[in-house]
C-alpha positions as CSV (number, residue, x, y, z in Angstrom):
1,M,-15.2,14.0,20.2
2,L,-18.1,14.1,17.7
3,R,-17.4,17.7,16.8
4,Y,-13.8,16.9,16.2
5,I,-14.7,13.9,13.9
6,L,-17.1,16.0,11.9
7,K,-14.5,18.7,11.5
8,R,-11.9,16.2,10.3
9,L,-14.4,14.6,7.9
10,W,-15.1,18.0,6.4
11,L,-11.4,18.7,6.0
12,A,-11.0,15.3,4.4
13,A,-13.8,16.0,1.9
14,V,-12.1,19.3,0.9
15,T,-8.8,17.5,0.6
16,L,-10.2,14.7,-1.5
17,A,-11.8,17.3,-3.8
18,G,-8.5,18.9,-4.3
19,I,-6.7,15.6,-4.9
20,T,-9.2,14.4,-7.4
21,L,-9.2,17.7,-9.2
22,V,-5.5,17.8,-9.7
23,T,-5.3,14.1,-10.6
24,F,-8.1,14.4,-13.1
25,F,-6.5,17.3,-14.9
26,V,-3.0,15.9,-14.9
27,I,-3.9,12.6,-16.4
28,N,-6.2,14.2,-19.0
29,L,-3.5,16.6,-20.1
30,A,-1.0,13.9,-20.6
31,P,-0.2,13.1,-24.3
32,G,-2.5,10.6,-25.9
33,D,-6.0,9.4,-25.1
34,P,-7.7,6.0,-24.8
35,A,-9.2,6.3,-28.3
36,A,-5.9,7.2,-29.9
37,L,-4.0,4.4,-28.2
38,Q,-6.7,1.8,-29.2
39,R,-6.4,3.1,-32.8
40,R,-2.7,2.7,-32.7
41,G,-2.8,-0.7,-31.1
42,M,-5.0,-2.2,-33.9
43,M,-2.3,-4.1,-35.8
44,D,-4.6,-6.4,-37.8
45,R,-6.9,-3.7,-39.2
46,E,-7.1,0.1,-39.4
47,M,-9.6,2.1,-37.5
48,S,-11.4,4.6,-39.8
49,S,-11.6,8.3,-38.8
50,G,-15.3,8.0,-38.3
51,A,-14.9,5.1,-35.9
52,Y,-12.2,6.9,-34.1
53,E,-14.4,10.0,-33.6
54,Q,-17.3,7.8,-32.6
55,L,-15.1,6.2,-29.9
56,R,-14.0,9.6,-28.6
57,R,-17.7,10.6,-28.3
58,Y,-18.5,7.3,-26.6
59,Y,-15.8,8.0,-24.0
60,E,-16.9,11.7,-23.9
61,L,-13.4,12.8,-24.8
62,D,-14.8,15.4,-27.2
63,K,-16.1,17.4,-24.2
64,P,-14.1,19.9,-22.2
65,I,-12.0,18.6,-19.3
66,H,-14.0,20.6,-16.7
67,V,-17.3,19.2,-17.9
68,R,-16.0,15.7,-17.7
69,Y,-14.7,16.3,-14.2
70,V,-18.0,17.6,-13.0
71,K,-19.8,14.6,-14.4
72,W,-17.3,12.2,-12.8
73,L,-17.7,14.0,-9.5
74,G,-21.5,13.6,-9.8
75,R,-21.2,9.9,-10.3
76,L,-18.7,9.7,-7.4
77,V,-21.5,10.6,-4.9
78,T,-23.0,7.1,-5.6
79,L,-19.5,5.5,-5.8
80,D,-20.1,4.9,-9.5
81,F,-16.7,4.9,-11.1
82,G,-18.1,4.2,-14.5
83,E,-16.9,2.0,-17.3
84,S,-13.2,1.3,-18.0
85,M,-11.7,2.9,-21.1
86,S,-9.4,-0.1,-21.7
87,P,-10.2,-2.4,-24.6
88,D,-12.0,-4.9,-22.4
89,G,-14.6,-2.3,-21.5
90,K,-15.3,-3.8,-18.1
91,E,-16.9,-1.8,-15.2
92,V,-14.2,-0.2,-13.0
93,W,-15.6,-1.8,-9.9
94,A,-15.4,-5.3,-11.5
95,K,-11.8,-4.8,-12.4
96,I,-11.0,-3.6,-8.9
97,K,-12.7,-6.5,-7.3
98,E,-10.7,-8.9,-9.4
99,R,-7.4,-7.4,-8.3
100,L,-8.4,-6.6,-4.7
101,W,-7.6,-9.9,-2.9
102,P,-4.1,-10.5,-4.3
103,T,-2.9,-7.1,-3.1
104,V,-4.8,-7.1,0.2
105,S,-3.5,-10.6,1.1
106,L,0.0,-9.7,0.1
107,A,-0.1,-6.5,2.1
108,L,-1.6,-8.0,5.2
109,L,0.9,-10.8,5.2
110,S,3.9,-8.5,4.6
111,I,2.7,-6.0,7.3
112,G,2.1,-8.8,9.8
113,I,5.5,-10.3,9.2
114,S,7.2,-6.8,9.4
115,L,5.5,-5.8,12.6
116,S,6.0,-9.2,14.3
117,L,9.7,-9.2,13.6
118,S,10.3,-5.5,14.2
119,V,8.9,-5.3,17.7
120,P,11.3,-7.8,19.4
121,V,14.3,-6.6,17.4
122,G,13.6,-2.9,18.2
123,I,13.0,-3.6,21.9
124,Y,16.1,-5.7,22.3
125,A,18.2,-3.2,20.4
126,A,17.0,-0.5,22.8
127,V,17.7,-2.6,25.8
128,R,21.2,-3.4,24.5
129,Y,21.9,0.2,23.6
130,N,25.4,0.8,22.2
131,K,26.2,-2.9,22.6
132,A,27.2,-5.4,19.9
133,F,23.6,-6.4,19.0
134,D,22.5,-2.7,18.7
135,T,25.4,-1.7,16.5
136,L,25.2,-4.8,14.3
137,S,21.5,-4.7,13.9
138,G,21.7,-0.9,13.1
139,I,24.2,-1.6,10.3
140,I,22.0,-4.4,8.8
141,L,18.7,-2.5,9.1
142,Y,20.0,0.7,7.7
143,G,21.5,-1.3,4.8
144,L,18.2,-3.1,4.1
145,Y,16.2,0.2,4.4
146,S,18.5,1.9,1.9
147,V,17.9,-0.8,-0.8
148,P,14.8,-0.2,-2.9
149,S,12.5,-3.3,-3.1
150,Y,12.8,-3.6,-6.9
151,V,16.7,-3.6,-6.6
152,M,16.4,-6.5,-4.2
153,A,13.8,-8.3,-6.3
154,A,15.9,-8.3,-9.5
155,P,18.8,-10.6,-8.3
156,L,16.4,-12.8,-6.4
157,I,14.3,-13.4,-9.5
158,L,17.4,-14.1,-11.6
159,L,19.1,-16.4,-9.1
160,I,16.3,-18.1,-7.1
161,G,13.6,-18.0,-9.9
162,V,15.5,-18.3,-13.2
163,Q,18.9,-19.9,-12.6
164,W,18.2,-22.2,-9.6
165,E,14.5,-22.6,-10.2
166,L,13.8,-22.9,-6.5
167,L,10.7,-20.8,-6.4
168,P,8.2,-19.4,-8.9
169,F,8.4,-15.7,-9.6
170,Q,5.5,-15.1,-12.1
171,G,1.9,-14.7,-11.1
172,M,0.0,-15.9,-8.1
173,T,-0.6,-19.5,-9.0
174,S,0.8,-22.1,-11.4
175,D,-0.9,-23.1,-14.7
176,N,-2.0,-26.4,-13.3
177,Y,-3.4,-24.9,-10.1
178,E,-7.0,-26.0,-10.7
179,Q,-5.9,-29.6,-11.1
180,L,-4.1,-29.7,-7.7
181,T,-5.4,-31.1,-4.5
182,A,-6.3,-28.8,-1.6
183,A,-2.9,-29.3,0.0
184,G,-1.2,-28.9,-3.4
185,K,-3.0,-25.6,-3.9
186,F,-1.9,-24.3,-0.5
187,V,1.7,-25.2,-1.2
188,D,1.5,-23.7,-4.7
189,L,0.1,-20.4,-3.3
190,A,2.7,-20.3,-0.5
191,R,5.6,-20.8,-3.0
192,H,4.4,-18.0,-5.1
193,Y,4.0,-15.7,-2.1
194,I,7.6,-16.2,-0.7
195,L,9.7,-14.1,-3.0
196,I,7.3,-11.1,-3.4
197,T,6.4,-11.1,0.3
198,F,10.1,-10.9,1.2
199,C,10.7,-8.1,-1.2
200,F,7.6,-6.3,0.1
201,S,8.5,-6.8,3.7
202,F,12.2,-6.3,4.3
203,G,12.2,-2.5,3.9
204,A,9.2,-2.1,6.2
205,W,10.8,-4.4,8.8
206,A,14.0,-2.4,8.8
207,Y,12.0,0.9,9.2
208,Y,9.7,-0.4,11.9
209,S,12.6,-1.9,13.9
210,R,14.4,1.4,14.0
211,F,11.2,3.2,14.8
212,V,10.5,0.9,17.8
213,R,14.1,1.1,19.0
214,Q,14.2,4.9,18.8
215,N,10.9,5.3,20.7
216,M,11.9,2.7,23.3
217,L,15.1,4.6,24.0
218,G,13.0,7.7,24.7
219,V,10.6,5.9,27.0
220,L,13.3,4.0,28.9
221,G,14.8,7.3,30.0
222,Q,11.7,8.6,31.6
223,D,11.3,9.0,35.4
224,Y,8.4,6.5,35.7
225,I,10.7,3.7,34.3
226,R,13.3,4.5,37.0
227,T,10.5,4.5,39.6
228,A,9.3,1.1,38.4
229,R,12.8,-0.4,38.7
230,A,13.2,1.2,42.2
231,K,10.0,-0.6,43.3
232,G,11.6,-3.9,42.5
233,L,9.6,-4.9,39.4
234,S,11.2,-7.4,37.1
235,E,13.1,-6.1,34.1
236,A,10.7,-7.9,31.8
237,R,7.7,-6.2,33.4
238,V,9.4,-2.8,33.3
239,I,10.4,-3.2,29.6
240,L,7.1,-4.7,28.3
241,G,4.5,-3.5,30.8
242,H,5.7,0.1,31.1
243,G,8.2,0.8,28.3
244,F,6.7,-0.9,25.3
245,R,3.1,0.0,26.4
246,N,4.0,3.6,26.0
247,T,5.9,3.0,22.8
248,L,2.6,1.7,21.3
249,I,1.3,5.3,21.3
250,A,4.0,6.4,19.0
251,M,3.5,3.3,16.8
252,L,-0.1,4.5,16.1
253,T,1.4,7.1,13.7
254,L,2.3,4.1,11.4
255,L,-1.4,3.4,10.9
256,G,-1.6,6.3,8.4
257,L,1.2,4.6,6.4
258,V,-0.1,1.1,6.6
259,L,-3.6,1.5,5.3
260,P,-2.7,2.8,1.8
261,E,-0.3,-0.2,1.4
262,I,-3.2,-2.6,1.9
263,I,-4.8,-1.3,-1.4
264,G,-2.0,0.4,-3.2
265,G,0.7,-2.2,-2.8
266,S,3.9,-1.7,-4.8
267,V,3.4,-1.0,-8.5
268,I,6.9,-1.9,-9.5
269,L,7.0,-5.2,-7.5
270,E,3.6,-6.3,-8.8
271,V,4.7,-5.6,-12.4
272,M,8.1,-7.4,-11.9
273,F,6.4,-10.5,-10.4
274,N,3.4,-10.3,-12.7
275,W,1.2,-10.2,-9.6
276,P,-2.5,-9.7,-10.4
277,G,-3.0,-7.0,-7.9
278,M,-4.0,-3.3,-7.6
279,G,-0.5,-2.0,-8.3
280,R,-0.3,-3.8,-11.6
281,L,-3.8,-2.7,-12.5
282,F,-2.7,0.9,-11.9
283,F,0.3,0.4,-14.2
284,E,-1.8,-1.2,-16.9
285,S,-4.4,1.6,-16.7
286,M,-1.7,4.2,-17.1
287,Q,-0.4,2.5,-20.3
288,V,-3.8,2.7,-22.0
289,R,-4.9,6.0,-20.4
290,D,-7.8,4.3,-18.6
291,Y,-8.9,7.5,-16.9
292,P,-11.8,6.1,-14.8
293,T,-9.7,3.3,-13.4
294,I,-6.8,5.6,-12.6
295,M,-9.2,8.0,-10.9
296,A,-10.8,5.2,-8.9
297,L,-7.5,3.9,-7.6
298,S,-6.3,7.4,-6.8
299,F,-9.5,8.2,-4.9
300,I,-9.4,4.9,-2.9
301,T,-5.7,5.4,-2.0
302,A,-6.3,9.0,-0.9
303,C,-9.3,7.9,1.2
304,L,-7.2,5.3,3.0
305,V,-4.4,7.9,3.7
306,L,-6.9,10.3,5.2
307,L,-8.7,7.5,7.1
308,G,-5.5,6.2,8.5
309,S,-4.5,9.7,9.7
310,L,-7.9,10.1,11.4
311,L,-7.9,6.6,13.0
312,A,-4.4,7.2,14.4
313,D,-5.4,10.5,16.0
314,L,-8.5,8.9,17.5
315,C,-6.5,6.0,18.9
316,Y,-4.3,8.5,20.7
317,G,-7.3,9.4,22.9
318,L,-8.0,5.8,23.6
319,V,-4.5,4.8,24.8
320,D,-3.5,8.2,26.3
321,P,-6.1,9.8,28.6
322,R,-4.2,13.1,28.5
323,V,-5.2,13.7,24.9
324,R,-8.3,15.9,24.5
325,Y,-10.2,16.8,21.4
326,D,-11.5,20.3,21.1
């Protein structure tokens, strides 16, 4: 086991090096740079050529790309992502900490809702295979899965948020949040979470439901299920105790997809709802060519993808004794 983990960690390190190398060169070769964008954005006064060159030297943009990448890689060893190149000039870690909880809370809530709803729907659809519920749920779920989240968000914002004014659709809290009581703050937060959580969840719910159904159908056709029924076990115990228990093994593959969502979130949704999370931070960083912040977010997301894949593989061995690591 230890040898396998060390091997995977070594492969992950090589993969991360490749990802950061490609990402660093791509964003640095894109048109424009932070100094030029800041110069262009100074509407009230004009930046002199000397100040512009001084700003480029401050950001080390006058140095070759490969030199800057090596220096960035050296700081990465101590998890020092450096100073942001945006006009606020904050430390990258400080900006990430400010945006971390809004995205993590939204992702955990959305994932929890999606999984809690998808398991019973998927199991019941498999049990009622080719019956009315299975057919109808399949049509609805495929329809939901085919609709991008931002397409669903647009009419919800226009109708529920703008026209009917039933729910807020901008930001995480209201302007008078600090003046509210504890109960009022909770209600205000909940109201702001409803629309974006639904838009974040419905596609995942549809996918997870079909995933559970498909794997349950494969499990329910196995010999040990027929043996359990022949022994006189109740249908609930056969389905949940034997069928779904083995379906959980397949569901572990979703772990590699879930972890990046906890940090990455949805860039488009967070921008549409003006949500102060990591996805919106990535969008804002791209607009001003904030290279250190973009690299930090890309690195963290890549780490979570690789970590999710490793954890999923290790969990296989815990739930399935037949799995051996060489």
